[in-house]
C-alpha positions in Angstrom: 15.6 -36.8 27.6 18.0 -38.0 30.1 20.7 -36.4 28.0 21.1 -32.7 27.6 22.8 -31.1 24.6 23.6 -27.8 26.2 27.3 -26.8 26.6 28.0 -27.2 30.3 31.0 -24.8 30.1 32.4 -21.9 28.1 36.2 -21.4 27.7 35.8 -17.6 28.1 34.4 -18.1 31.6 37.8 -19.5 32.8 40.0 -16.5 33.0 37.7 -14.3 35.2 37.1 -17.2 37.5 40.8 -18.1 37.7 41.5 -14.4 38.6 38.9 -14.5 41.3 40.4 -17.7 42.7 43.9 -16.3 42.8 42.7 -13.1 44.6 41.1 -15.3 47.2 44.2 -17.5 47.7 46.4 -14.4 48.1 44.0 -13.0 50.8 44.2 -16.5 52.5 47.9 -16.6 52.4 48.2 -19.4 49.9 50.4 -19.7 46.9 48.3 -22.2 45.1 45.4 -24.7 45.3 44.7 -28.2 44.0 41.3 -28.5 42.1 40.6 -32.1 41.5 37.6 -33.7 39.6 36.5 -35.4 42.7 33.9 -35.4 45.6 34.2 -36.7 49.1 33.1 -40.2 47.8 36.0 -40.3 45.3 33.7 -41.5 42.5 34.4 -41.1 38.8 31.2 -39.0 38.3 30.2 -36.2 40.5 27.0 -34.2 41.2 26.6 -30.7 39.9 27.6 -29.4 43.3 31.0 -31.0 43.0 31.9 -29.9 39.4 34.5 -27.5 40.6 37.1 -28.5 37.9 34.6 -27.9 35.0 33.4 -24.5 36.6 36.8 -23.2 37.0 38.5 -24.4 33.8 35.8 -25.5 31.4 37.1 -29.0 31.1 34.4 -31.6 31.6 36.2 -35.0 31.3 35.7 -37.5 33.9 39.3 -37.7 35.1 41.8 -34.8 35.6 42.8 -32.0 37.9 44.1 -28.5 37.9 47.0 -27.0 39.9 46.6 -23.3 40.3 49.9 -21.3 41.0 50.4 -17.5 41.0 51.6 -17.3 37.4 50.4 -20.6 35.8 47.5 -23.1 36.0 47.9 -26.5 34.6 45.1 -28.8 33.6 46.3 -32.4 33.9 44.6 -34.8 31.6 45.3 -38.4 30.4 45.3 -39.6 26.8 41.6 -39.8 26.5 41.2 -36.1 26.8 44.2 -34.7 24.8 41.9 -33.4 22.1 38.9 -32.4 24.1 40.9 -30.3 26.5 42.1 -28.0 23.9 38.6 -27.2 22.8 37.2 -26.6 26.3 39.7 -24.4 28.1 41.1 -21.0 27.4 44.7 -21.9 26.4 45.9 -18.5 27.3 44.9 -19.1 30.9 45.3 -22.8 31.4 48.1 -25.0 30.1 47.2 -28.7 29.3 49.6 -31.1 30.9 49.9 -34.7 29.9 49.4 -36.9 32.8 50.5 -39.4 34.2 53.6 -38.8 32.0 54.2 -35.5 33.9 54.3 -36.0 37.7 52.4 -33.2 39.4 55.2 -32.7 41.9 57.7 -32.3 39.1 55.5 -29.8 37.5 55.1 -27.7 40.7 58.8 -27.8 41.3 59.5 -26.4 37.8 57.1 -23.5 38.4 57.9 -22.7 42.0 61.4 -22.0 43.2 60.9 -20.2 46.5 59.0 -21.0 49.8 55.3 -21.7 48.9 52.2 -23.0 50.5 49.7 -24.9 48.4 46.3 -25.6 49.8 44.0 -28.6 49.2 40.5 -29.5 50.5 40.9 -32.6 52.7 37.5 -33.8 51.6 38.5 -34.1 48.0 41.8 -36.0 48.3 42.9 -39.4 49.5 45.9 -40.0 51.7 47.6 -41.8 48.9 47.3 -38.8 46.6 48.7 -36.4 49.1 51.4 -38.8 50.3 52.7 -39.2 46.8 52.6 -35.4 46.1 54.4 -34.7 49.4 57.1 -37.4 48.5 57.7 -35.6 45.2 58.1 -32.3 46.9 60.5 -33.6 49.6 63.6 -31.4 49.8 61.9 -28.3 48.7 60.3 -25.4 50.8 56.9 -26.1 49.1 54.3 -27.2 51.7 50.9 -28.9 51.3 48.3 -27.7 53.8 44.6 -28.7 54.2 42.3 -25.7 53.7 38.6 -24.8 53.2 37.7 -25.2 49.5 38.9 -22.0 47.7 36.7 -22.7 44.6 33.6 -22.9 46.8 34.5 -19.5 48.1 34.4 -17.9 44.7 31.5 -19.8 43.1 28.5 -17.6 43.6 25.8 -19.9 42.2 27.2 -23.3 43.3 24.4 -25.9 43.2 23.3 -27.4 46.5 24.4 -30.8 47.5 22.5 -33.7 46.1 19.5 -35.0 48.0 18.1 -37.9 45.9 15.7 -40.3 47.4 16.6 -43.9 48.2 15.1 -47.0 46.7 15.6 -50.6 47.9 17.2 -53.0 45.4 14.9 -56.1 45.1 16.4 -59.2 46.5 15.7 -61.2 43.2 18.3 -58.9 41.6 20.7 -58.4 44.5 21.0 -62.1 45.3 21.8 -61.6 49.0 20.2 -59.7 51.7 21.7 -56.6 53.3 21.7 -58.4 56.7 23.8 -61.3 55.2 26.2 -58.8 53.6 26.7 -57.0 56.9 27.4 -60.2 58.7 29.7 -61.4 55.9 31.9 -58.2 55.7 31.8 -57.8 59.6 33.4 -61.4 59.7 36.3 -60.2 57.6 36.9 -57.4 60.0 37.0 -59.8 62.9 39.3 -62.1 61.1 41.7 -59.1 60.6 41.5 -58.0 64.3 39.7 -54.6 63.3 37.2 -53.0 65.4 35.5 -51.2 62.5 35.8 -50.0 58.9 35.1 -46.5 57.6 33.2 -46.8 54.4 33.2 -43.7 52.1 32.7 -45.1 48.5 29.2 -44.4 47.5 28.9 -47.6 45.5 30.2 -49.8 48.4 27.5 -48.5 50.8 24.9 -48.8 48.1 25.9 -52.4 47.4 26.3 -53.3 51.0 22.8 -52.1 52.0 21.0 -53.1 48.8 20.0 -49.4 48.3 20.1 -47.3 45.2 19.8 -43.5 44.7 19.9 -40.6 42.4 22.7 -38.3 44.0 25.0 -38.6 41.0 23.8 -38.4 37.4 23.7 -41.6 35.5 25.0 -43.6 38.5 22.3 -44.9 41.0 24.5 -44.5 44.0 23.5 -43.0 47.5 26.0 -40.4 48.9 26.6 -41.2 52.5 29.2 -42.3 55.0 29.3 -45.3 57.1 31.1 -47.1 60.0 30.7 -50.8 60.0 31.4 -52.5 63.3 33.0 -55.9 63.3 30.1 -57.0 65.4 27.9 -56.4 62.3 26.1 -53.2 63.1 26.4 -50.2 60.8 26.2 -46.4 61.6 24.9 -44.6 58.5 25.6 -40.8 58.2 23.2 -39.4 55.7 20.8 -36.6 55.0 17.5 -37.7 56.7 15.5 -36.5 53.8 16.9 -39.3 51.7 15.5 -42.0 54.0 12.0 -40.9 53.8 9.7 -44.0 53.2 12.6 -46.4 53.4 13.1 -49.1 56.0 16.6 -50.2 56.6 17.8 -53.3 58.3 17.6 -53.4 62.2 21.5 -53.4 62.2 21.6 -50.0 60.6 21.5 -46.9 62.8 21.0 -43.7 60.8 22.6 -40.5 61.8 22.8 -36.9 60.5 26.0 -36.4 58.3 27.4 -33.9 60.8 27.5 -36.6 63.5 30.4 -38.3 61.6 33.1 -36.4 63.4 31.9 -37.4 66.8 31.5 -41.1 65.8 35.0 -41.3 64.5 36.4 -39.7 67.7 34.5 -42.3 69.7 36.2 -45.3 68.1 39.0 -47.1 69.9 40.6 -49.1 66.9 42.1 -50.5 65.1 39.9 -48.8 62.4 40.2 -50.0 58.9 40.4 -47.3 56.1 41.3 -47.5 52.5 43.9 -44.9 51.8 43.1 -45.0 48.1 39.4 -44.0 48.6 38.9 -42.4 52.1 39.2 -38.6 52.3 42.1 -37.0 54.1 39.5 -35.4 56.4 38.7 -38.9 58.0 42.4 -39.6 58.7 42.7 -36.2 60.3 39.8 -36.9 62.7 41.1 -40.3 63.6 44.6 -39.0 64.3 43.2 -36.2 66.4 40.6 -38.2 68.2 42.9 -39.0 71.2 44.7 -35.7 71.2 44.3 -35.2 74.9 46.0 -38.6 75.4 48.7 -37.7 72.9 47.7 -40.2 70.3 44.9 -40.9 67.8 42.8 -43.9 67.1 44.9 -46.9 65.7 44.3 -47.1 61.8 44.7 -50.2 59.8 45.3 -49.4 56.0 43.6 -52.0 53.9 41.3 -52.1 50.8 37.7 -51.2 51.2 36.2 -54.5 52.4 33.2 -54.3 50.0 35.4 -53.7 47.0 36.1 -57.3 45.9 32.8 -58.8 47.2 30.9 -56.2 45.1 32.9 -57.0 42.0 32.4 -60.7 42.3 28.7 -60.8 41.1 26.6 -63.6 42.4 24.5 -65.9 40.3 21.4 -63.7 40.7 23.2 -60.6 39.7 24.6 -62.3 36.7 21.4 -63.7 35.7 19.7 -60.3 36.1 22.3 -58.4 34.0 22.2 -61.1 31.3 18.6 -60.3 30.8 19.3 -56.5 31.0 21.9 -57.0 28.3 19.5 -59.0 26.0 16.7 -56.3 26.4 19.3 -53.6 25.7 20.6 -55.6 22.8 17.1 -55.6 21.2 16.9 -51.8 21.7 20.3 -51.4 20.0 19.3 -53.5 17.0 16.1 -51.5 16.5 18.3 -48.4 16.6 20.9 -49.7 14.2 18.2 -50.8 11.7 16.7 -47.3 11.9 20.2 -45.7 11.6 20.9 -47.8 8.4 17.6 -46.7 6.8 17.9 -43.0 7.8 21.6 -42.2 7.6 21.9 -42.4 3.7 19.3 -39.7 3.4 21.8 -37.2 4.7 19.4 -35.5 7.2 20.8 -36.9 10.5 23.0 -35.1 12.9 24.8 -36.4 16.0 22.1 -35.0 18.3 19.3 -36.7 16.2 21.1 -40.0 16.5 21.5 -39.7 20.3 17.9 -38.7 20.7 16.7 -41.7 18.6 19.0 -44.2 20.6 17.5 -43.0 24.0 14.0 -43.3 22.4 14.6 -47.0 21.6 15.9 -47.7 25.1 12.9 -45.9 26.6 10.6 -48.0 24.5 11.7 -51.0 26.6 9.7 -49.5 29.5 12.5 -50.5 31.8 15.0 -47.8 31.4 15.9 -46.0 34.6 18.6 -43.7 33.2 21.4 -43.9 30.7 24.6 -45.2 31.9 26.6 -42.0 30.8 26.0 -39.3 28.4 26.1 -41.1 24.9 29.2 -40.6 22.9 28.1 -40.1 19.3 31.0 -38.9 17.0 30.7 -38.5 13.3 33.8 -38.4 11.3 36.6 -36.5 13.1 34.5 -36.1 16.2 34.9 -39.8 16.7 38.5 -39.3 17.4 37.6 -37.4 20.6 37.5 -40.4 22.9 34.9 -39.1 25.4 33.2 -36.7 23.0 29.8 -35.3 24.1 27.8 -33.6 21.5 26.2 -30.2 22.2 24.2 -27.8 20.1 27.3 -25.9 19.4 29.3 -29.0 18.2 26.5 -30.9 16.6 27.8 -32.3 13.3 25.9 -33.9 10.3 26.3 -37.7 9.7 27.8 -37.6 6.2 28.1 -40.4 3.7 31.7 -41.7 3.4 32.4 -41.3 7.1 32.5 -43.5 10.3 30.1 -42.9 13.1 31.1 -44.1 16.6 28.3 -44.5 19.2 29.3 -45.5 22.7 26.3 -45.7 25.1 24.6 -47.7 27.9 21.4 -48.0 30.0 20.7 -48.3 33.6 18.1 -50.9 34.3 17.1 -52.1 37.7 18.4 -55.5 36.7 21.7 -54.4 35.2 24.0 -51.7 33.8 24.9 -51.9 30.1 27.8 -50.3 28.1 28.3 -50.9 24.4 30.1 -49.3 21.5 29.6 -49.9 17.9 31.3 -48.0 15.0 29.3 -48.1 11.8 30.0 -47.0 8.1 27.8 -44.4 6.6 27.9 -45.3 3.0 31.3 -46.3 1.4 34.4 -45.6 3.4 38.1 -45.7 2.7 40.4 -48.7 2.8 42.4 -47.2 5.8 39.2 -47.1 7.9 38.4 -50.6 7.0 41.9 -51.9 7.8 42.0 -50.1 11.2 38.5 -51.4 12.0 39.5 -54.9 11.2 42.7 -54.7 13.4 40.5 -53.3 16.3 38.0 -56.2 15.8 40.9 -58.7 15.9 41.9 -57.2 19.3 38.3 -57.4 20.6 38.0 -61.0 19.3 41.3 -62.0 20.9 40.1 -60.9 24.4 36.8 -62.6 23.9 38.5 -65.9 23.1 41.1 -65.7 26.0 41.7 -68.5 28.5 44.2 -67.8 31.3 45.5 -69.3 34.4 43.8 -68.4 37.8 45.7 -65.5 39.3 46.4 -63.5 36.3 45.4 -59.8 36.3 44.4 -57.3 33.7 47.9 -56.2 33.0 48.7 -59.8 32.0 45.9 -59.9 29.4 45.6 -56.4 28.0 48.4 -56.6 25.4 46.5 -59.3 23.6 44.0 -56.6 22.4 46.7 -54.2 21.2 48.8 -56.8 19.3 47.0 -56.6 16.0 47.2 -52.7 16.0 50.9 -52.9 17.1 51.8 -54.9 14.1 50.7 -52.0 12.0 52.4 -49.4 14.3 49.1 -48.3 15.8 47.8 -48.0 19.4 45.2 -46.4 21.6 45.5 -44.1 24.7 43.0 -45.7 27.0 42.6 -49.0 28.9 41.1 -51.9 27.1 38.5 -52.5 29.8 36.9 -51.5 33.0 34.8 -53.1 35.7 31.0 -52.6 35.5 28.5 -52.8 38.4 25.2 -54.5 38.8 22.7 -51.5 38.4 25.6 -49.4 39.9 28.5 -47.4 38.5 29.3 -48.2 34.8 33.0 -47.9 35.8 33.6 -50.0 38.8 36.8 -51.2 40.5 39.1 -52.8 41.4 39.7 -55.0 38.4 40.5 -53.6 34.9 41.9 -54.7 31.6 44.8 -52.3 31.8 48.5 -52.4 31.8 48.4 -50.9 35.3 45.9 -53.3 36.9 47.3 -55.8 39.3 44.1 -57.2 40.6 43.7 -60.9 39.7 40.6 -61.6 37.7 38.0 -63.7 39.6 34.6 -65.4 38.5 31.7 -63.1 38.5 33.6 -60.0 37.6 32.1 -58.0 34.7 34.5 -56.1 32.5 34.3 -54.2 29.2 36.4 -55.3 26.2 36.8 -52.0 24.1 40.0 -51.6 22.0 40.0 -48.7 19.6 41.9 -46.6 17.2 41.7 -42.8 16.8 43.1 -40.5 14.1 42.8 -36.9 15.1 40.9 -34.8 12.6 39.7 -37.9 10.6 37.9 -40.7 12.4 37.7 -42.8 15.5 36.9 -46.5 16.0 35.9 -48.5 19.0 34.1 -51.8 19.4 32.9 -52.8 22.9 31.2 -55.7 24.6 30.8 -56.4 28.1 32.1 -59.8 29.5 31.7 -61.8 32.7 34.6 -64.0 34.0 33.9 -67.7 34.5 35.6 -71.0 35.1 37.0 -72.1 31.7 35.5 -75.3 30.3 37.9 -78.3 30.3 39.8 -79.0 27.1 40.6 -82.5 25.9 44.1 -83.5 26.7 44.8 -80.5 28.8 46.3 -80.7 32.3 44.3 -80.0 35.4 45.6 -76.4 35.8 42.6 -74.1 36.8 41.7 -71.8 34.0 39.3 -68.8 33.5 37.6 -67.4 30.6 35.1 -64.8 29.5 31.5 -65.2 28.6 30.0 -62.5 26.4 27.0 -60.6 27.7 26.6 -58.0 24.8 24.6 -59.3 21.7 24.6 -56.7 18.9 25.9 -57.1 15.4 29.3 -55.7 14.4 29.3 -53.8 11.1 30.3 -56.4 8.5 30.8 -53.7 5.9 33.9 -52.5 7.7 35.6 -55.9 8.0 38.4 -56.8 5.5 37.7 -60.5 5.7 40.9 -61.5 4.3 42.8 -60.3 7.3 40.9 -62.6 9.6 42.4 -65.8 10.7 40.3 -68.9 10.6 39.6 -68.8 14.3 38.7 -65.1 14.3 36.3 -65.7 11.3 34.8 -68.7 13.2 34.4 -66.6 16.4 32.7 -63.8 14.5 30.2 -65.9 12.7 29.3 -67.8 15.9 28.9 -64.5 17.6 26.6 -63.3 14.9 24.5 -66.4 15.0 24.1 -66.0 18.7 22.9 -62.4 18.2 20.4 -63.7 15.7 19.1 -66.4 17.9 18.9 -64.3 21.1 17.8 -61.0 19.8 15.6 -61.9 16.8 12.6 -63.0 18.9 12.7 -59.9 20.9 12.4 -57.4 18.0 9.2 -55.5 17.5 9.1 -55.1 13.8 9.6 -57.2 10.7 12.0 -54.6 9.2 14.3 -54.8 12.1 14.2 -58.6 11.9 15.0 -58.4 8.3 17.9 -56.0 9.0 19.3 -58.4 11.7 19.2 -61.3 9.3 21.4 -59.4 6.8 23.6 -57.9 9.5 24.4 -61.4 11.1 25.0 -63.2 7.9 28.2 -65.4 7.9 31.4 -64.1 6.6 
């Protein structure tokens, strides 16, 4: 199994670890410390070595942080984790803090009134993060200072840093050679008048060099650092053991990771850094590089130059991920047919469902990993947005309840992410109405056309409108970017009220509205979509428009749909979608029983 069902943390471990951390801080002359869920590469997922937030607090969500002060420790969590955090942390030792509603600086000011020094690990925070926090503390006697990581100092059995081996991504899936990518991104630096760019995002480096790794669970990225010259050469700072048996392009010069400091200090500038992703440590080294002359290396603040090119998938990447989604869709249909046959017997639990689903994906003989730990929430567990089942929380799949399953696969030709909510037996009218409203929002995004230049914030409310009409909503974004056999959550574009990045052809995003009623049920429906030029419409003007093309082809549970609530266009979309599922997935199924199930599941409404 790629997925483990052991509980990674225990709430009772938090208080003694917090006490040890406070004792260490006092000895170091610090009044507090910032503990993010982050690593030096600022990815959403981290290796076991970097699970500091989970080790200290017990909270295992993919976003959040802790601020430890002498008398209080706050765990800052967004709307996805308000339920989860209460079950995972000792509430006598850690206070859940709603974020971003509560600004960290305001919270610190409310709990510290005298002179104070708060430490932070400069490898784990970006300049933007520290700048925002310092601005919020302006006018106080509270200081932020870089310091060695205090959690590492009290974590006796911390796992070693990741040392996963590298594999080359085949050109038929990458669609562009690493040499061509290096030349293309270097040209961007020359146009901007920049000597070099410091690259620290693991997925950017993996994409640029057409390499994949296993340093981070579920994400095939390589943890390394790089300096890309405007002349096209690249210095790669990496554990040499990762490179065994791999031939990199001639333009790539590998170095040991500890050579990065000297390389930064040897630059003349301007050097491009992304203040949203680069560690503060890099900025410190650049600023101090010219100390003898009284100045540092000139720095140009700009977006990671690989970010947008990576998000704009080329034709080969889109063709490859289209095939991956069809393969994954067939595995999902086999799974759903099995689930419909087994669930009424009353013998299934959440763990049994997760195990079976991974088995169907493994049967494709193409699965490299799962995209993330499968979220399988039965009944009230479905209301925990990022629920991860363990042996201690495993719940029976009971008739009369909803079952939410959010999962994905990592294949060499693509990354998948799909959520389906299904009925186990007869469910109530409230569940069916809420499901239908979520479906209406999902259909609305799928059918959208919009003018070139619009961003996720301009589109996202369309998915919420049917829920808003009933006074309902959900506390997560409607969609995230997805990589091409890379991170399942990829920037910079999102379907979110805070996303200002214009959508462009080739971007792959999720479409996943939901609704969650704590203690009762959760609903989410998710497909992946790719942005394309919109087809021309008769009688329309010549304004350039974009649209989505669906990548995910798996039935949506018809038993949960109140058909009378659907508008004619919504009904037509759903029937056309199900016809597309039947024609694309039916020939790929391995059994007559699954084909029969699919025929019934895709019948017109």
